[in-house]
N, C-alpha and C positions, 0 to 999 in steps of 0.2 A: 235655723232649721226650717225646712219647707213643709208644706202640706203633705207631701209624699212620705215624710218621716213618720207621720201618725197613721195614715191610711194604709192598711195592709190588704184591702179588698182588691182582687184582680178586676180591673175595669175593661177587660177585653170585650170588644163588640163585634158582631158579625158585619160583613161587608154590606154596604148600601146597594139596593137593587137599582138597575137602570130603568126598570119598568115592570109592569105586571108579568107574571103572577107574583103576588106578595105573600109572605108567610103570615099566618094568623098570630095575634097576640095570645100568649099562653094564659093570660088572666081574663081578658074580656072578649077574645075572639075577633076583635077588629083587625083590619089589615095593618101591617107594620110597614116600615121602610126597608125591610130586608127581603131577600129573594126566597121564594117558596122552597128552593132546593137546599137552603141552609139547615143543617141538622144541629139542633141545640135550642136553647131558650131564646125566644124572640118576644119583645115587648113593643107595643105601639108607643108613639111619642108620649101620650098622656100617662100610661102605666109606667113607662120608663122614668118619667119625671117624678112620679109619686114614689117609685121604688128608690130612686136616688135620694129623695128627701128622707125617706124612712131609714135608709142605711148610711146617711151622711155622718161623717166623723165629727165629733164635737171636741173642742179643745179646751 
């Protein structure tokens, strides 16, 4: 069994931006690595890491 057998969370991520303007993080309003034109939830690297820790699957 692999890790994917346990984790049912969709880990789809927006495309990385080549440069500014960047979208704001929906939690802390800091610039993210994603383009401003992306429609959806965007997180900065720090909030993305914290969210991943919070929702990590335990086995």
